[in-house]
C-alpha positions as CSV (number, residue, x, y, z in Angstrom):
1,Y,-21.1,-13.3,-2.1
2,P,-24.7,-13.9,-3.1
3,S,-25.5,-17.1,-4.9
4,F,-26.7,-16.9,-8.4
5,S,-29.0,-19.2,-10.5
6,W,-30.9,-18.6,-13.7
7,S,-34.6,-18.4,-13.4
8,S,-37.4,-16.8,-15.3
9,S,-37.4,-13.9,-12.9
10,W,-33.9,-13.0,-14.2
11,F,-35.3,-12.2,-17.7
12,F,-37.7,-9.7,-19.1
13,P,-39.5,-10.0,-22.4
14,A,-38.6,-7.6,-25.2
15,L,-39.4,-7.1,-28.8
16,I,-36.3,-6.6,-30.9
17,P,-36.6,-4.8,-34.2
18,V,-35.4,-6.6,-37.3
19,F,-33.5,-4.5,-39.8
20,P,-33.8,-5.5,-43.4
21,G,-30.5,-6.5,-45.1
22,P,-28.6,-9.4,-46.4
23,Y,-28.2,-11.9,-43.6
24,P,-26.7,-15.1,-45.0
25,G,-28.4,-18.1,-43.5
26,F,-30.9,-16.1,-41.5
27,S,-34.5,-15.9,-42.5
28,L,-36.5,-12.8,-41.4
29,P,-39.7,-13.3,-39.4
30,S,-42.9,-12.2,-41.0
31,S,-43.3,-9.3,-38.6
32,R,-40.8,-6.4,-38.2
33,F,-40.0,-7.6,-34.6
34,F,-39.0,-10.8,-33.0
35,P,-39.4,-11.8,-29.3
36,A,-36.4,-12.1,-27.1
37,L,-35.6,-12.7,-23.4
38,I,-33.1,-10.2,-22.1
39,P,-31.2,-11.1,-18.9
40,V,-31.6,-8.7,-16.0
41,F,-28.8,-8.4,-13.5
42,P,-29.4,-6.5,-10.3
43,A,-26.8,-3.7,-9.8
44,A,-25.6,-2.5,-6.4
45,K,-23.3,0.3,-5.2
46,P,-20.2,-0.8,-3.4
47,R,-20.5,-1.6,0.3
48,L,-17.8,-2.0,3.0
49,D,-19.0,-3.3,6.4
50,N,-17.2,-4.2,9.6
51,E,-17.5,-7.9,8.8
52,S,-15.9,-7.8,5.4
53,C,-13.5,-4.9,6.2
54,P,-12.6,-4.9,9.9
55,Q,-11.6,-1.4,11.2
56,Q,-8.8,-2.8,13.5
57,Q,-6.4,-5.5,12.2
58,N,-3.5,-7.0,14.2
59,W,-0.4,-8.3,12.4
60,T,2.8,-9.8,13.9
61,E,6.2,-8.5,12.8
62,G,8.1,-10.9,10.6
63,Q,5.0,-12.9,9.7
64,E,2.7,-12.6,6.8
65,G,0.0,-9.9,7.1
66,I,-3.0,-9.5,4.9
67,L,-5.0,-6.3,4.8
68,A,-8.5,-7.9,5.0
69,C,-10.9,-5.7,3.2
70,R,-13.6,-7.0,0.7
71,A,-16.4,-5.1,-0.8
72,T,-19.8,-6.2,-2.0
73,G,-21.6,-4.8,-5.0
74,R,-22.5,-5.5,-8.6
75,P,-20.5,-5.2,-10.7
76,E,-17.8,-6.4,-8.4
77,P,-16.0,-3.3,-6.9
78,E,-12.3,-2.8,-7.1
79,V,-10.7,-2.2,-3.6
80,K,-7.7,0.0,-3.1
81,C,-6.2,0.9,0.3
82,S,-3.5,3.6,0.9
83,K,-1.7,5.4,3.8
84,D,0.5,8.4,3.3
85,G,0.6,7.9,-0.5
86,N,1.7,4.2,0.0
87,S,-0.8,1.6,-1.1
88,L,-1.4,-2.0,-0.1
89,T,-3.5,-4.3,-2.1
90,A,-6.3,-5.8,0.0
91,G,-6.2,-9.6,0.2
92,I,-2.5,-9.9,-0.7
93,S,0.0,-11.1,2.0
94,Y,3.0,-8.9,2.9
95,P,5.9,-9.6,5.4
96,A,4.6,-7.5,8.3
97,N,7.0,-4.8,9.6
98,R,6.6,-1.6,11.7
99,G,6.3,0.5,8.5
100,H,2.8,-1.0,8.0
101,I,1.5,0.5,11.3
102,G,-1.1,3.2,10.7
103,T,-4.6,4.0,9.4
104,Y,-5.3,3.0,5.8
105,R,-8.1,4.6,3.7
106,C,-9.8,1.8,1.8
107,R,-12.0,2.7,-1.2
108,A,-14.3,0.4,-3.1
109,T,-15.4,1.6,-6.5
110,N,-17.6,0.4,-9.3
111,V,-19.6,2.2,-12.0
112,L,-22.4,2.9,-9.5
113,G,-20.4,4.7,-6.9
114,T,-17.7,4.5,-4.2
115,A,-17.6,3.4,-0.5
116,E,-14.8,4.3,1.9
117,S,-13.6,2.9,5.2
118,N,-10.7,3.5,7.6
119,V,-8.7,0.4,8.6
120,T,-6.1,0.7,11.4
121,V,-3.3,-1.9,11.2
122,W,-1.3,-2.7,14.3
123,V,2.0,-4.6,14.1
124,Q,3.0,-6.5,17.3
125,C,6.8,-6.3,17.7
């Protein structure tokens, strides 16, 4: 995940209108607008790459298997993986069995869009 720190480049100046009204404990500025700095957060569509979501994953029967699939994006995408109507939550461990064998369709979604990738899980018996 990218690192984040506040800097002046993360803000842009804006003039906010002041609406007249009874504001207890708040004095209105002499002009009709007051300056403010509004934070800017870069947004990005979801992305699944081979490093964060390997297309081939090997599990061992009887041991814990984790469907490794993470997405990048801002806001942080939600990742769901399914196979034949059955879903596995990415990043959660499951006792591996032969029923997990197959190709899962992983979908990462945020407000900006969707990214999809196929992940094949093999279970060594």
